KOLRODO-91359 format. One record per residue: x, y, z of N, C-alpha, C in turn; residue in one letter. Coordinates in steps of 0.02 Angstrom, whole numbers, plus 32768, in hexadecimal, padded with zeros to 4 digits. Example, Ala and Ser with C-alpha at 12.3 -4.5 7.8 and 13.67 -1.06 7.14 Angstrom:
82947EE4818682677F1F818682947F5B8186A
82827F90816282AC7FCB816582858002818AS
% end
This chain:
858B7C5C7F7485AB7C977F9185807CD67F88M
85617CDD7F4D85387D177F4084FA7D177F6CI
84DF7CDC7F7A84A57CD77FA684B77CF07FECA
84F07CDC800585077CF4804785117D408047E
852A7D59800E85347DA1800884F17DC6800CF
84BE7DA97FEB847C7DC77FEF845F7DC58035G
846A7D8D805784527D87809C84747DBA80C9H
84B67DC280C084DC7DF280E884C47E3A80DAF
84B27E48809B84987E8A808A84567E9880AEA
842C7E6480B683EE7E6C80DB83FA7E7B8124L
842B7E598141843D7E66818784557EAE8190V
84807EC4816284977F0A8165845C7F3B815CL
842F7F29812F83F47F54812383CB7F5B8163A
83C47F25818983A07F2981C883C27F5881F8L
84057F5481FB842A7F81822784217FCA8213G
84237FD881D1841A801C81B983D2803381C6I
83A1800681BE835B801881CA8351802B8214A
837380088241836E801A8288838B805E8295L
83C3806D827583E080B0827C83B180E58261V
839480D78227836581068207832781118232Q
831280DE825682D580E4827E82E0810882C1S
831F810982D9832B8126831B834D816A8319L
8384817082F483AD81AD82F6838681EA82DDV
836781E882A283418224828C8307823482BBP
82E7820182D882B0820E830682C882348343F
8300821E835F831D82418399833082888385V
834E828E8349836182D18332832682FF832AG
82EE82E5831082B2830E830882958323834BA
829782F7837B827C830783BD82A8833A83E1R
82EA833783D58318836583F6832583A483CDR
830F83A4838E831E83DB8362836683DE834DG
838783A5834983CE83A1833683D3839382EBD
83E983C482C383EC83BA827A841F83858265P
8453837B828C84858348827A84688302827ER
844082F582B2842082B382B783EA82AA8283L
83C582DF8275839082DA824283AE82CE81FDM
83EA82E881F1840A82E081B0841E829881A1A
841D826D81D4842F822781CB83F9820281A3V
83BB821C81A3838281F88186838D81EA813BA
839F821D811483A4821580CC83DA81E380B7A
841881EA80CF844A81B780BB843A817180D4P
841A816C810E8407812A812783D3810A80F9A
83A2813180E2836E811780B6838D81018073A
83BB8128805883DB81178019840680D98020L
842A80D38058845580998064842A805A806DT
83F38061809183C78027809A83AD800E8057Q
8399803C802B838180287FE983B880057FC2F
83F4801D7FC5842C7FFE7FA284387FB77FBBL
84367FAD7FFD84437F6A8019840B7F398009L
83CC7F4F800E83957F237FFD83977F147FB2V
83AA7F457F8983B17F397F4183E67F067F32G
841E7F077F5684527ED57F4D84387E8F7F5FI
84137E8B7F9683F77E4A7FAA83C67E307F76A
839C7E5C7F5B836C7E477F2883907E317EE9F
83C47E557ED683EB7E427E9A840C7DFE7EA4A
84227DF07EE184417DAF7EEF840E7D777EE7A
83D17D837EFD839D7D507EF6838B7D467EACL
83867D7D7E8783787D777E3F83AF7D4F7E1DV
83EE7D5B7E3084267D367E13841F7CEB7E21H
840A7CDA7E5E84027C937E6F83CE7C717E43A
83997C957E3383657C797E07837D7C757DBFY
839F7CA87DA783B47CA97D6183E67C727D52V
84157C667D8084497C327D7584327BEE7D8EV
83F47BE97DA683D87BAA7DC184057B8D7DF7S
84117BB57E2B84387B9F7E64840C7B767E93D
840C7B347E8983E07B097EAF83F97AF87EF5F
842C7B1C7F0A84407B177F5084177B477F7BS
83F17B747F5B83C57BA37F7F837E7B867F80V
83617B807FBA83227B5C7FC282E97B797F98Q
82E27BBB7F9782AA7BD87F7182B27BCC7F26T
82F07BC87F0E82FB7BBA7EC782E67B727EB8V
82F77B447EE482E37AFE7EDB82977AF77ED7V
82747B1C7F02822C7B147F0982047B3A7ED3E
82247B6A7EB081FD7B957E83821D7B9F7E3FN
824D7B757E2B826D7B807DEA828C7B3F7DD2S
829F7B3E7D9282C97B087D7882F17B247D3DN
83227AFE7D2883527B177CF783337B207CB2S
82FB7AFE7CA482DC7B017C6182AB7B3B7C59A
829D7B5F7C8E826D7B967C8A82897BCF7C61M
825E7BF27C3B82747C2F7C19828E7C627C4AP
82BB7C8D7C3382DB7CBE7C5F82A77CEB7C81L
82737CFF7C5C82407D2B7C7982217D0B7CB6L
82107CCA7CB281EF7CA97CEA82207C9A7D22Y
82607C937D1182927C8D7D4782937CCD7D71K
82927D067D4E82957D467D7282547D527D99I
821B7D477D7981DC7D537D9C81D17D207DD3T
81F17CE67DCE81ED7CB57E04820B7CCE7E45G
82347D027E4182527D1F7E7E821B7D367EADV
81E77D567E9381B17D6C7EBF81727D427EB7W
81787D067E9A81407CD97E95813A7CAB7ED1G
815A7CBE7F0881587C967F45815A7CC67F80N
81507CAB7FBC814B7CD67FF7818C7CFB8005H
81C47CD7800782037CF7801B82187D2E7FEBE
82177D1D7FAA822B7D4F7F7981FC7D8A7F75G
81BB7D7D7F7B818C7DB57F7881937DE37FB4S
81A47DC87FEE81B07DF3802881EE7E1E801EM
82217E017FFE825D7E287FEF824C7E617FBEL
82227E537F8C820B7E877F5F81E47EBC7F85L
81BA7EA77FB481937ED57FDE81C17F068001W
81F67EEC802082257F168046824E7F418016V
825F7F277FDB82847F4E7FAA825C7F8C7F96L
821B7F837F8A81F27FBC7F7681EA7FED7FB0I
81E57FD27FED81E27FFE802882218029802CL
825C80098022829B802E8023829F805F7FEAA
8282804D7FB08281807A7F77825B80BA7F87L
822180B47FA581FA80F07FB68221811B7FE9Y
824180FC801982698123804882A281478026G
82C281257FF682F981457FD182DF817E7FA7A
82A381777F8A828781AD7F61827781EB7F8CL
825D81DF7FC8825082187FF5829282398008V
82C6821080158307822B8027832682547FEEA
831D823C7FB0833D825C7F77831682977F5CA
82D382937F5D82AB82C67F3C827F82EE7F6DF
828682E27FAD825E83087FDE828283467FF7G
82A483687FCB82CB83A37FE0829E83DD7FF5R
826083DE7FDD823284147FF0821184088033N
821C83CE805181FD83BE8091822383E180CAL
820183F780FE822484108139825183DA8155P
828A83EE816F82BC83BE818682A0838F81BCE
827983AA81E9825E8382821F822C834F8206K
81FF836681DA81CC833981BE81EE83018196L
821F8312816D824182E08145826482AC8171K
828382C381A782A5829581D58273826581F5A
8239827F820982068254822981E8822481F8L
81DB823A81BA81BF820D818781EE81D3817AV
822F81E28172825F81AD8165826A818181A3L
8262819D81DE82678174821B822E8142821EA
81F18158820E81B8812A820D81C380F381D8V
81DD8107819D81EF80D5816A822280A48186Q
825080BC81AD8282809181CC8263806081FCG
823080758221820D8047824F81EE800D8227W
81CC801F81F281AA7FEC81C981DE7FBC81AAI
82147FD9818E82487FB0816F82687F8181A1A
82757F9A81DD82957F70821182697F348221S
82287F40822881FA7F09823981F97ED48203A
81F57EE981C481EF7EB7818E82327E97817CF
82697EBB818482AA7E9B817B82B67E6681B1L
82A17E7581EE82A77E448223827B7E088215L
823F7E1481FB82127DDE81E882317DB181B3F
82507DCE818082707DA7814B82AA7D7E8166I
82D47D9D818D83117D7B81A583027D4381D7L
82CB7D4981FC82BC7D17822F828C7CE18218T
825E7CF281EA822B7CC081D782287CB2818CT
82467CDC8162823B7CD6811A827B7CE480F3S
82B37CC8810A82F37CD680EA82F47CB980A3N
82FB7CE4806F82FC7CC9802B833E7CAA8016P
83707CAD804383B37C94803183C57C548056F
83937C32807183A27BF3809383BF7BC08062L
83F27B9D807884137B6B804E83F57B268059R
83FD7AFB802683E87AB5802984267A8B8035V
84217A5E8067845C7A36807984737A0A803FA
844479EB801C845479BF7FE3843179DB7FA5M
84517A097F8184307A297F47841B79F57F13P
83DD79F97EFA83C779CB7EC583E379E07E82P
83DC79B57E5183F479C57E0E83C379F27DE9L
838479F07DFE83517A187DDC831F7A327E0FE
82FF7A6C7DFF82CD7A897E2B82887A6C7E1FG
82587A857E4782147A6A7E4581E57A907E17Q
81FD7AC37DF681D67AEA7DC781AA7B1D7DEBD
81957B507DC681687B837DDF81217B6E7DD0L
80F47B807DFD80AD7B717DF380987B857DADN
807A7B587D8580687B687D3F803B7BA67D39P
80107BB27D6B7FE57BED7D69800E7C2D7D6AV
80497C2A7D8B80747C657D9180A37C6E7D56L
80A67C3E7D2A80D17C457CEF80AB7C6D7CBAQ
80A77CAD7CC6807F7CDA7C9D809D7D1F7CA2D
80947D477C6E80AD7D8B7C6E808D7DB47CA6I
80527D9E7CBD80317DC17CF4805B7DC37D33G
80827D8F7D4080AC7D8D7D7B80E47DC17D77L
80F87DD37D3B812C7E067D3381117E4C7D3FA
80CF7E567D3980B27E997D3D80887EA27D7CI
805D7E737D8B802C7E7B7DC0804B7E857E06H
80757E577E1F808F7E607E6380B97EA07E6CP
80E87EB17E3E810E7EEF7E4980E07F2D7E4CP
80AF7F307E1E80827F6A7E2080597F6B7E61L
80417F317E7580197F2D7EB280427F417EEFL
80807F2A7EF380AB7F3C7F2B80BD7F857F2BY
80C87FA27EEF80D57FE97EEB809A80117F08L
805D7FF67F00802380167F1E801C80087F68G
80207FC87F7A801C7FB47FC0804E7FDB7FEBY
808D7FD47FD880C37FEF800180C5803B7FFBV
80AE80567FC180AC809E7FBB808180BF7FEFG
804E809C8007802480B8803C804B80C4807CC
808580A4808280AE80AF80BE80C780F680C2S
80D18118808980E8815D808A80B2818A80A7I
807381808092803C81A780AF8037819980FAS
803F815B810D803F814781538077816B8179F
80B3816C815B80EC818D817B80E081D88182A
80C381F7814E80B4823E81538081824C818AF
804F82208191801C822981C4803A8224820AA
806381F08215808181E9825780B382218266L
80D8823682338107826D823D80E282AD8251A
80A982BA8231808282F58242806682F18288A
804F82B5829B803482AD82DF806B82B38313L
80A68299830680DD829E833580F482E7833CI
80F9830983038110834E830380DB837F8319D
809C836B8313806583988326805683CD82F2G
807083C482B5806483F4827F803D83D38248R
800083EB823D7FD683CF82097FB0840881E8L
7FC2841881AB7FA3845081897F9E8442813ED
7F8A847581187F81846C80D07FC3845A80ADA
7FFA847580C7803B846580AA804A841B80B0A
803783FD80E9804283B580F3801D838E80BDW
7FDF83A080B07FB8837E807C7FD983858038A
7FF483C0802A801583CB7FEA805383A07FE3R
80778394801980B3836A801780A183208012W
806C830B8034805C82C48038803482AC7FFCA
800E82D87FDC7FE082C27FA8800382A27F6BR
803B82BC7F52805A829B7F18806F82537F25P
808682457F62809A82007F73805D81D37F76W
802781ED7F917FE881C77F937FCF81B97F4DT
7FD381EB7F227FBC81E37EDE7FE581AE7EB9L
802781AE7EC38052817C7EA3803E81367EB9A
8035812D7EFB802180EB7F157FDD80D67EF9A
7FAE81067EF57F6B80F67EDC7F6E80E17E92W
7F9681037E6A7F9C80F27E237FB780AB7E1BV
7FED809B7E3F800A80587E3A7FDA80237E53F
7FB780317E897F8880007EA37F4E7FF67E72L
7F38802B7E527F0380257E207F197FFA7DE6T
7F5680077DCD7F707FDF7D957F7A7F977DA9L
7F927F8B7DE67F9D7F477DFE7F5C7F207E04G
7F287F407E1F7EE77F1F7E257ECA7F107DE0I
7ED07F407DB27EB57F367D6E7ED97EFD7D4BA
7F1C7EFA7D527F427EC47D337F307E817D53M
7F287E807D947F167E427DB67ED17E297DA1G
7EA37E587D977E607E447D817E627E257D3CS
7E887E447D0F7E8D7E2A7CCB7EB07DE67CCBY
7EE47DDF7CF37F097DA07CF97EDA7D697D12W
7EB57D777D467E867D457D617E517D327D2EA
7E3D7D637D057E087D577CD47E1E7D247CA0Y
7E5A7D2E7C847E6D7D017C4D7E947CC47C66Y
7EAE7CC47CA37ED77C8C7CBA7EAE7C5B7CE5E
7E867C757D137E637C497D437E1E7C347D2BL
7E037C577CFA7DC17C437CE07D897C4A7D11G
7D8A7C7F7D397D557C897D6A7D167CA47D4AW
7D197CB97D0C7CDF7CD47CEB7CD37D1D7CF8G
7D047D3F7D117CFE7D877D1E7D407DA57D33G
7D427DE77D387D807E097D4A7D887E0E7D96F
7D537E027DBB7D587E097E047D2B7DD57E24W
7D487DAE7E517D237D767E6F7D137D827EB9F
7D287DBD7ED47D207DCC7F1B7D437D997F47W
7D7A7D7E7F2F7DA47D547F587DC07D7F7F91D
7DC67D647FCF7DDF7D8E80067E237DAE7FF9P
7E4F7D8D7FD57E907DAB7FC77E8A7DE07F91V
7E5C7DD97F647E4D7E107F367E357E4D7F5DE
7E097E417F8C7DEF7E777FB57E267E997FDDN
7E5A7E727FEE7E917E8E80157EB57EC67FEFA
7EB37EC57FAD7ED07EFC7F867E9C7F337F7AS
7E5C7F217F797E287F537F6E7E207F817FAAL
7E287F667FE77E1D7F8E80237E4D7FCA8027M
7E8F7FC080217EBA7FFC80227EAF802A7FE7P
7E99800F7FAE7E8A803A7F747E5080697F84W
7E1C804F7FA37DE4807A7FB57DF980AF7FE8L
7E21809A80197E3980CA804B7E6680FF802CA
7E9280EA7FFE7EBE811A7FDD7E97814A7FB0A
7E6181317F907E37815C7F677E1581927F92T
7DFB817D7FCA7DDD81AE7FF87E1181DE8012A
7E4E81C680207E8481F080387E9682268005L
7E9882147FC57EA882457F927E74827D7F90L
7E34826B7F967DFF829D7F957E0382CB7FD3H
7E0D82AE800D7E1082D7804A7E4F8302804CS
7E8682E9802E7EC38311802C7EBA834F8001A
7E9283497FCC7E8383847FA27E5E83B97FCBV
7E2D83A37FF27E0783D2801C7E3583F28050V
7E6183C9806D7E8E83E480A07EC084158081M
7ED8840680467F08843280257EE884748011E
7EAA84737FF97E8A84AF7FE07E6984D78017K
7E4C84B580487E2484D8807C7E4084D080C2R
7E7784AA80CA7E94849D810C7E60847D813BD
7E378451811E7E01843081447E0B83E48141A
7DE183C081677DE28377816A7E26835C8180L
7E47837E81AD7E8A836981C37E88832481E4K
7E5C831D82167E5A82DF823C7E4782A4820FI
7E1582AF81E47DFE827B81B77E3582678186W
7E5A8296816C7E908288813C7EC7825E815CT
7EDB827081987F0F824A81BA7EF7820481CAV
7EB881FD81DE7E9D81BB81ED7E9D818F81AFL
7E8B81AC81767E8B818581377ED181708124L
7F03819B812F7F48818981207F5E814E814AA
7F4A814D81897F5A811481B47F3580D7819EI
7EF680E0818C7ECB80A781797EE380868139L
7EF980AE81087F0D809280C77F47806180D0A
7F7B807580F57FB3804780FE7FA2800F812EF
7F77801D815E7F627FE7818C7F3F7FAF8166S
7F167FC281357EF47F90810D7F257F6B80DFL
7F5A7F8D80CA7F8F7F6B80A47FB07F3680CFS
7FBC7F46810F7FD97F15813D7FA97EDB8149L
7F687EEB814E7F367EB681567F377E87811AV
7F3E7EA480DE7F437E7A80A27F807E4E80A3G
7FB87E6980BA7FF57E4180C07FEA7E0780F1T
7FC77E1481277FB97DDF81587F8C7DA9813AF
7F587DBE81167F297D8D80FA7F4B7D5F80C8L
7F797D7B80A07F997D54806C7FCD7D248089V
7FED7D3780BF80297D1280D680217CEE8119R
7FE87CF381387FE07CD5817A7FC37C8F8178S
7FA37C7C81417F837C3B813D7F3C7C3B8156G
7F207C7681677EDA7C78817E7EAA7C708145V
7EC17C7B81077E977C7380CD7EB17C3D809FL
7E837C1880827E957BE9804D7E807C08800BT
7EB17C1E7FE47EA37C437FA77ED97C357F75S
7EC87C3D7F357EF97C357F007F2F7C6B7F06V
7F1F7CA37F287F4D7CDA7F307F7C7CD17F6BH
7F6A7CA67F9B7F8F7CA27FDA7FD47C857FCEA
80067CA17FF3804B7C8C7FEB80607C57801DF
804D7C5F805C806B7C36809080367C2080C3A
80477BEB80E7801A7BD1811B80407BC2815BS
807A7BE1816580A27BD781A080867C0281D9D
806E7BE3821080517C0C824680837C3A8267P
80C47C27826780F77C52828480FA7C958260T
80F77C91821E80F77CCF81F680B87CF88205R
807F7CD5820B80407CF8821880427D1D825BG
805E7CFE828E80637D1D82D080917D5A82CDV
80C87D5482A880F77D8C82A280D67DC7827FF
80B47DBA824780927DF18224805A7E0E824EI
80377DE3827480037DFC82A080207E2B82D5L
805B7E1A82EE807C7E46831E808D7E8982FEA
80A47E8882BF80B27EC6829B80727EEF8294I
803B7ECD82837FFB7EEF827D7FE87F1282BEL
7FED7EEE82F57FD97F0A833680047F468348V
80457F40833D80737F76835080677FB58326I
80647FAD82E480607FE882B98019800582B7F
7FE77FDA82AE7FA37FF582AB7F8D800D82F0I
7F9A7FE483227F887FF983667FAD8037837CG
7FEE8039836E801680748381800080B2835DG
7FF280AC831C7FDD80E682F57F998100830DA
7F6A80D383197F2880E983307F2B81068376L
7F5780EB83A17F60810883E47F7B814E83E0T
7FAE815883B57FCA819B83AC7F9581CA838FL
7F6E81B183607F3981DA83437F0681EF8378F
7EF281C083A37EC281D083D77EDE82048408A
7F1F81FE84167F3F822D84457F4682738428A
7F50827883E77F5E82B883C77F2182D883A7R
7EED82B283997EB482CD83737E9583098395A
7E92830883D67E74834083FB7E9C838083F8G
7EDB837C83E77F0683B883E47F0683D8839FT
7EE883B7836E7EE983D2832A7EB384078322L
7EC4843E83027E94847382F67E62845E82C0T
7E24847682C57DF1846182947E028473824CP
7E2284AC82417E3384BF81FD7DFB84E781DCG
7DFF84EE819A7DD0851781757D8C84F6816DG
7D5D851F81557D19850781487D08851580FFV
7CD484F480E77CBE84FE80A27C7484F2809EF
7C56850B806A7C0E850480607BFC84BB8051A
7BC484A3806A7BB2845D805B7BAA84518011P
7B8E84827FED7B85847A7FA47BC0849C7F83I
7BF584767F797C32848F7F5B7C5A84537F43S
7C9284627F227CBD842B7F0C7CD584037F48R
7CE884267F7E7D0084037FB97CC883DA7FD9E
7C8B83F57FD87C5283CF7FF37C46838F7FCBG
7C4E83947F897C4683597F5F7C7B83257F6EA
7CB9833C7F7C7CEF830D7F8D7CE282EB7FD0L
7CC583107FFF7CB482F2803F7C7E82BD8036V
7C4B82CD800E7C17829B7FFF7C35825E7FDEL
7C6482697FB17C8882327F917CA982067FC5N
7CC982277FF67CEB8203802B7CBB81D88054N
7C8081F1805F7C4E81CC80867C3C818B8062I
7C2F819080217C1E81547FFB7C5981247FF9F
7C96813D7FEF7CD181127FEC7CDC80EF802FL
7CD3811380657CDD80F580A87CA980BF80B6S
7C6B80CC80A27C37809980AB7C45805C8080A
7C5C806780427C6E802E80177CA880078035A
7CD9802A80507D12800980707CFB7FDF80ABL
7CCC7FFA80D37CB37FD5810D7C927F9480F8A
7C6D7F9480C07C4D7F5680AA7C807F228095T
7CB67F3780747CEA7F08805F7D0F7EEC809CV
7D1E7F1880CC7D407F0281097D167ECE812EV
7CD57EDD81367CA97EAE81597CA37E6C8133I
7C997E7080F17C927E3380CA7CD17E0880C9G
7D0B7E2880D07D4A7E0380CE7D5E7DE78112T
7D567E1081467D6F7DFC81887D3C7DDA81B5L
7CFC7DE581AA7CCA7DC781D57CCC7D7A81D4Y
7CD17D5981997CD67D10819A7D137CF881C1P
7D4B7D1B81BC7D877D0781E17D7D7D0E822CL
7D5F7D4682417D537D5182887D227D1E82A3A
7CED7D0F827D7CBC7CDE82937CDB7C99829AL
7D057C87826A7D257C45826D7D547C4082A9S
7D787C7782B77DA77C7682F07D837C748333A
7D497C9483377D257C9983787CF77C5E8384L
7CD67C4583507CA37C11835A7CB37BD08336T
7CE07BD183067CEE7B9682DE7CBF7B8D82A4G
7C8C7BB8829E7C5D7BB382667C7D7BCE8227D
7C6E7BAF81EF7C897BC481AF7C517BDE8183A
7C587C1C816C7C287C39813E7C4E7C558102I
7C2B7C6080CD7C497C7A80917C257CBA807CS
7C4B7CEF80707C2F7D2E80597C467D388011V
7C167D377FE37C287D397F9C7C077D727F77G
7C067D6E7F357BEB7DA47F0B7BA57DBD7F1DP
7B757D927F317B337DAD7F427B347DE27F79P
7B5F7DD77FAB7B637E097FE27B7C7E4C7FC7F
7BB07E4A7F9F7BCC7E897F867B9F7EAA7F53Y
7B797E827F2E7B4A7E9F7EFE7B147EC77F21A
7B027EB27F5D7ACD7ED47F837AE77F0E7FACL
7B277F0D7FBF7B417F407FEC7B737F6F7FCAT
7BA47F537FA77BD97F7C7F8B7BC37FA27F4DF
7BA27F807F1F7B907F9E7EDF7B647FDB7EE7V
7B2F7FDA7F117B0580167F187B2B80527F33P
7B6180467F597B88807D7F757BB7809D7F44L
7BCF80777F137BFE80937EE37BDC80B07EA5V
7B9E809E7E997B7B80B97E5F7B7781057E62V
7B6881247E9D7B65816E7E9F7BA9818F7E91P
7BE0816A7E987C2281877E8D7C32818E7E43L
7C0D816C7E187C1C816D7DD07C0581AE7DB1L
7C3081C87D857C1E82057D617C2281F77D17R
7BFC821C7CF17BFD82137CA97C1D82507C88R
7C4E82437C5F7C6A82787C367C8D82AF7C5CG
7C9F82A37C9B7CC282D67CC17C9583107CD5G
7C53830A7CD17C2583407CE27C1983407D2DV
7C1A837B7D4C7C11837F7D947BE783BD7DA4M
7BC683BD7DDE7B9F83F67DF37BCC842A7E12A
7BBD846A7E077BE6849F7E247BBC84DD7E2ES
7BCD85057E5F7BAC85447E6C7BD7857B7E4ED
7BC0859D7E197BE985D07DFA7BF7860A7E27P
7BCD86157E5A7BD9864C7E877C1786437EB1A
7C2A86047EBC7C6585F57EE47CA585F97EBCM
7C9F85FA7E7A7CDA86027E517D0085C17E47G
7D0385A97E0B7D2A856D7DFA7D52857C7DBCC
7D8B859F7DC37DB085B57D887DC9857D7D5DP
7DD185417D797DEC850B7D527DB684E87D28E
7D7884FD7D307D4184DD7D0C7D24850C7CD8L
7D1284F17C9F7CF485197C6A7CAA850A7C66A
7C7F853D7C5B7C3785307C577C2585017C1EP
7BF584D87C2B7BDD84A97BF87B9E84C77BD8L
7B9F84CD7B977B6684E97B737B2B84B97B78K
7AF484D47B8E7AB884AB7B997A9184A57B58L
7A70846D7B4E7A4684647B127A0C84957B12P
79F084A27AD779B784CF7AD1797D84B47AF9D
795C84E17B1B792184CD7B41793084BA7B89G
797084B77B9D798384A67BE1798E84E77C08V
796784F17C3C796C852F7C6279AA85307C8EA
79C6856B7C967A0085727CC279E785837D08E
7A0085617D3A79F185707D7F7A2E858A7DA2G
7A2C85897DE47A6685A27E097AA385757DFFR
7A9685337DFC7ACD85037DF47ACE84EB7DACY
7B0784F37D8D7B0F84E17D477B3C84A47D40H
7B3C84877D067B6A84507CF77BAA846C7CDBL
7BE184547CF37C22846A7CDB7C4A842D7CC4Y
7C7484387C927C9E84027C7A7CE684197C7DR
7D1283EC7C937D5983FD7C957D7384097C4FR
7D98843E7C437DB484497C007DE784147BEFP
7DEA84027BAD7E1883CE7B987E5F83E67B9FA
% end
């Protein structure tokens, strides 16, 4: 009965997500505050319903309800409680439900704590979140229902993969999803700005904290996954350049570049077009990672599913959201004002240079990850891109990004009040450009 209750909550969540995706959008286009006001309660209600569904699935695992198919395939009654709970997202269906739960969580946080946002922008951001939630809730209900029943329930389940019976499963996927899905907020802010036609320094100030939160979680998730792979899989290193590992690195690089460009936009009202493009790219690469893991195009220890129906559905989501976002960007980019300017030799200039290296490094990872797949699909030839390729292309690009001791170049004539002069050793001449260190 509880499993059916969870399934019904997901159906209701889909209905609420559709309302959230349409009503506030219409209200924003018409300037109707009553319709725009629907966005916040819809986002909060959607989070509540998805949370109920997730709790129902956790209950099925904890009580070892072997009438639920995913419980049969990924748990047994003798497992420790921790692994019963982590087994909820140790499979495709449960992990997708966690994905949507975190998506709904971010929407609820914007609804609850985005009081400083303009009403129109907030309505559009939550409407875009509603579009994404509707697509993935429909995907779960039609192809990946975690509440499917077994006609003849067995007395015991099939156990969880031994590799997944580790504390890493309790930490790594939730952190990674908080980063992956967190990029959707930056994506929603970018589309909302393009739809509304308003893109300025204030927009960067509103969007940057959400981007930073997603970047922090994604960083922690990647670090935890690297450590887990090191001691569990015995690969002999923290990073093996597995394509699914790269799927998490790509949005991280894009989000890192986005954070740097958002600082320039906030301080100088510059790099508007580039910042919006990075916001779209970061979440687009998160969707690409979701496709790689769940479509069956890759054979990897990280891959969840090999059902082509699911792959086609996720590919359709990719085409709609990435294609639609880039089309909107192309249509609106020409209408955006150039914004402020800054000296090439300045803090902002250094951040732009940083962005160039990050973008080039991202391009090498994208090519190394997707080129073998494209070649196999077009010609049937199979090639492998491994550590030697990345050692020759990626590593030289990230070495210039490394800094020692927080020391950076600065022009004192331009004024950097947040930086304190660094005392130079005896015998070192002072020139126009000095070394500065951030105060502790």
